[in-house]
C-alpha positions in Angstrom: -19.4 17.0 -8.9 -17.5 15.3 -11.7 -19.2 13.0 -14.2 -20.2 9.5 -13.1 -17.6 6.8 -13.1 -16.8 5.6 -16.6 -14.9 2.5 -17.7 -11.6 3.3 -19.4 -11.0 1.7 -22.8 -9.7 -1.8 -22.2 -10.3 -1.7 -18.4 -11.3 -5.1 -17.0 -14.7 -5.6 -15.5 -13.8 -7.1 -12.1 -15.8 -7.8 -9.0 -13.5 -7.0 -6.1 -13.7 -9.3 -3.2 -11.7 -9.8 0.0 -9.7 -13.0 0.5 -9.5 -14.0 4.2 -5.9 -15.1 4.0 -3.9 -16.5 6.9 -0.1 -16.6 7.4 2.1 -18.6 9.8 5.0 -16.5 10.9 6.4 -19.1 13.4 9.4 -20.0 11.2 10.0 -16.5 9.8 13.6 -15.3 10.5 14.1 -11.7 11.6 16.2 -11.1 8.4 13.9 -12.8 5.9 16.1 -11.8 3.0 19.2 -13.8 4.0 22.2 -11.8 4.8 20.5 -8.5 3.9 19.0 -6.8 6.9 18.6 -3.4 5.2 16.5 -4.8 2.3 14.5 -6.8 4.9 13.8 -3.7 7.0 13.1 -1.4 4.1 10.3 -3.7 3.1 9.4 -4.2 6.7 8.4 -0.5 6.9 5.3 -1.5 5.0 4.2 -3.6 8.0 4.5 -0.6 10.2 2.7 1.9 7.9 0.0 -0.2 6.3 -2.2 -1.4 9.2 -3.0 2.1 10.5 -3.0 3.6 7.0 -5.4 1.1 5.6 -7.8 1.3 8.6 -7.8 5.0 7.8 -8.6 4.3 4.2 -11.6 2.2 5.3 -12.9 4.9 7.7 -12.7 7.6 5.0 -14.3 5.4 2.3 -17.2 4.5 4.6 -17.9 8.2 5.1 -18.0 8.7 1.3 -20.4 5.8 0.6 -23.6 7.9 1.1 -22.4 10.4 -1.5 -21.8 7.8 -4.3 -24.4 8.0 -7.1 -22.9 5.4 -9.4 -23.8 1.8 -8.5 -20.8 0.2 -10.2 -18.5 2.6 -8.3 -20.3 1.8 -5.1 -19.7 -1.9 -5.6 -16.0 -1.3 -6.3 -15.7 0.9 -3.2 -17.3 -1.9 -1.0 -14.9 -4.4 -2.5 -12.0 -2.0 -1.8 -13.1 -1.6 1.8 -13.2 -5.4 2.3 -9.7 -5.9 0.8 -8.1 -3.1 2.7 -9.5 -4.2 6.0 -7.9 -7.6 5.5 -4.6 -6.1 4.4 -4.4 -4.2 7.7 -4.8 -7.4 9.7 -2.3 -9.4 7.7 0.5 -6.8 8.1 -0.3 -6.4 11.8 0.7 -10.0 12.3 4.2 -9.3 11.0 4.6 -6.3 13.4 3.7 -8.7 16.2 6.3 -11.1 14.9 9.0 -8.4 15.0 8.1 -7.6 18.6 8.5 -11.3 19.5 12.0 -11.2 18.1 12.9 -8.3 20.3 12.3 -5.5 17.8 9.8 -3.2 19.4 8.5 -0.9 16.6 5.9 0.8 18.8 7.7 4.2 19.0 7.5 4.4 15.3 4.0 3.1 14.9 2.7 5.5 17.6 3.8 8.4 15.3 2.1 6.7 12.4 -1.1 6.4 14.4 -0.8 10.2 15.2 -0.5 11.0 11.6 -3.6 9.0 10.5 -5.8 9.5 13.5 -5.1 13.1 14.4 -3.5 14.9 11.5 -5.6 13.2 8.9 -8.5 12.1 11.1 -12.0 13.5 11.5 -12.5 17.1 12.4 -15.4 18.9 14.0 -16.8 20.2 10.7 -20.2 20.4 9.3 -21.9 20.9 5.9 -19.7 22.0 3.0 -16.6 22.2 5.2 -17.0 18.5 6.2 -17.4 17.5 2.6 -14.4 19.4 1.5 -12.2 17.7 4.2 -13.6 14.4 3.1 -12.7 15.0 -0.5 -9.3 16.4 0.4 -8.5 13.1 2.2 -9.8 11.1 -0.8 -7.4 13.0 -3.0 -4.6 12.0 -0.6 -5.7 8.3 -0.7 -5.8 8.3 -4.5 -2.2 9.6 -4.6 -1.1 6.9 -2.0 -2.9 4.2 -4.0 -0.9 5.1 -7.1 2.2 4.3 -5.1 0.9 1.1 -3.6 -0.2 0.0 -7.1 3.3 0.6 -8.4 4.8 -1.3 -5.4 2.2 -4.1 -6.0 3.3 -4.5 -9.7 7.0 -4.3 -8.7 6.7 -7.1 -6.1 4.8 -9.3 -8.5 7.7 -9.0 -10.9 10.6 -8.9 -8.4 12.5 -12.0 -9.3 15.5 -10.6 -7.5 13.9 -11.5 -4.2 13.4 -15.1 -5.2 17.0 -15.2 -6.4 18.1 -13.8 -3.0 16.3 -16.6 -1.1 13.6 -14.4 0.5 11.3 -16.3 2.8 8.4 -17.7 0.7 5.7 -17.0 3.2 6.7 -13.4 3.3 6.8 -13.2 -0.5 3.3 -14.7 -0.6 2.0 -12.0 1.8 3.6 -9.3 -0.2 2.5 -10.6 -3.6 -1.0 -11.4 -2.5 -1.3 -7.8 -1.2 0.4 -6.4 -4.3 -1.9 -8.3 -6.6 -4.9 -6.9 -4.8 -3.5 -3.4 -5.0 -3.1 -3.8 -8.8 -6.7 -5.2 -8.9 -8.2 -2.1 -7.2 -5.7 0.5 -8.4 -8.4 2.7 -10.0 -11.0 2.7 -7.2 -9.7 5.5 -5.0 -9.0 7.7 -8.1 -12.4 7.0 -9.6 -14.1 7.9 -6.2 -12.2 11.1 -6.0 -13.1 12.0 -9.5 -16.8 11.1 -8.9 -17.0 13.5 -5.9 -14.6 16.3 -7.1 -11.9 15.5 -9.6 -10.2 18.9 -9.6 -6.8 18.7 -11.3 -5.2 21.2 -8.9 -6.5 19.2 -5.9 -5.2 15.8 -7.0 -1.8 17.2 -8.1 -1.4 19.1 -4.9 -2.1 15.8 -3.0 0.6 14.0 -4.9 3.0 16.9 -4.3 2.6 16.2 -0.6 2.3 12.4 -0.7 5.4 11.7 -2.7 8.0 13.3 -0.4 6.2 12.2 2.7 6.2 8.5 1.5 9.9 8.7 0.7 10.6 10.3 4.1 8.6 7.6 6.0 10.5 4.8 4.3 13.9 6.3 5.0 13.0 7.1 8.6 11.4 3.7 9.1 14.4 1.8 7.7 16.8 3.8 9.9 14.6 3.1 13.0 14.4 -0.7 12.3 18.2 -1.0 11.6 19.1 1.0 14.7 16.8 -1.1 16.9 17.4 -4.6 15.4 18.6 -6.7 18.4 20.6 -9.0 16.1 22.6 -6.0 14.8 23.1 -4.5 18.3 23.1 -0.9 17.0 26.3 -1.7 15.0 24.7 -1.3 11.6 22.9 1.6 10.1 20.9 2.2 6.9 23.2 3.3 4.1 22.5 4.8 0.7 25.0 2.6 -1.0 23.3 -0.5 0.3 20.0 0.8 -1.0 21.6 1.3 -4.4 23.1 -2.1 -4.4 19.8 -3.7 -3.4 18.1 -1.8 -6.3 20.7 -3.1 -8.7 20.1 -6.7 -7.5 16.4 -6.3 -7.9 15.5 -6.8 -4.3 14.2 -3.2 -3.9 12.7 -0.8 -6.5 14.9 1.9 -7.9 14.4 5.5 -6.8 14.3 6.4 -10.5 11.5 3.9 -11.1 9.5 5.3 -8.2 9.9 8.9 -9.3 9.0 7.8 -12.8 5.7 6.7 -11.5 5.0 10.2 -10.1 5.3 12.2 -13.4 2.3 10.7 -15.2 0.1 11.6 -12.3 0.5 15.3 -13.2 -0.8 14.8 -16.7 -4.5 15.8 -17.2 -5.1 12.5 -19.1 -3.9 10.3 -16.3 -5.9 7.3 -15.2 -4.6 4.4 -13.0 -5.9 1.8 -15.4 -3.1 2.8 -17.8 -0.5 1.4 -15.5 0.0 -2.1 -14.1 -1.3 -5.5 -15.3 -4.5 -6.8 -14.0 -3.8 -10.1 -15.8 -0.6 -10.5 -14.0 -2.3 -9.8 -10.6 -5.1 -12.3 -11.3 -2.6 -14.9 -12.4 -0.7 -14.6 -9.1 -3.9 -14.8 -7.0 -4.7 -18.0 -8.8 -1.4 -19.5 -7.6 -0.9 -17.9 -4.2 -0.9 -20.5 -1.4 -2.6 -18.1 1.0 -5.2 -16.8 -1.5 -6.1 -20.3 -2.7 -6.4 -21.6 0.8 -8.8 -18.7 1.6 -10.9 -19.4 -1.5 -11.1 -23.1 -0.5 -12.6 -22.1 2.9 -15.4 -20.0 1.4 
C-alpha cells in the first residue's frame, strides 16, 4: 500500500459537497448550438456516457471505502460520491429530452451499460483477487477523471460557445459539472495511490482509457448525427467540421486533449498541478443552478 494521502504544495483545502441542482429542458432546442448540429452532438455524447459511467464510479468507490485508512481522503471520497451521483441524474435528464425530440439514443446507451456493468462490473472474486480487480478499476477511474478534469477546465473557459449563442441552460449544466470535476480532480488519483499507486498500473490504465475515450466520442457523434430526425440521415459527422469547431473554440482541439495525456506518464504527475480550483469556485458562485441549489439547503 502506498503512503497515506498527502496534500500537494499549494493544493486547496476543500470540503467537497454535492449541489442538488435542477434544470428545465422544456425550451432546449435539439441543436442547442445554433446552426451547428455536429458540435451539439459531439458534446451530447457526454449525456450518453456520463450517467452510467458515473454510477459505476460510485459503485466502485463505495467498495473502496472500507479500505481507506486516511480520514481526509475518506471525507474527499464521500464528497466525490455525492457529486458524481448528482452528475449522473442531471445528464440523464438531457438524454430523456433527446428522446422527446425523436432522437432515441438507447441503442448506444445499451452498449455503454454493457461496458460499465459487464465488462467493468463486479466479478465473482474473493480475497486478494477481488482487491486487485478493485484497484485495477480505480486506476481506470483515475485516468478517466484526468480527462473529465481537462474537459471541465475547458468548458469553464470556452468563450467560443457563448459567442456561438449556445443555450444558456445547457452551458450552466456543463459548467456546473465541469467546475465540480475541477474541484475533485485529485480524489480518484489519490485514492488509487493510497491503495496501490504502481506507476505501471496507472500508465497502463491511461494507455487503455485514452484511445477508448476518443473512440466513444467519435462513435457517439456519428450515431447521433445519423439518427437526428431534423437531419433526416442527410448529414454525417465530418473531420473537417470537427476541426472548424475546434478553431472556433466550440470544441476542444485534439492536440489539446492529447497534450493532457503526456503528463500522466511522468512519475511526478499529480492532478493538482493542472486546472484552476479558483476558477471552478468562482463559476459555482455565479451558476444559476448551483446558487438555486445552495439557497434550498
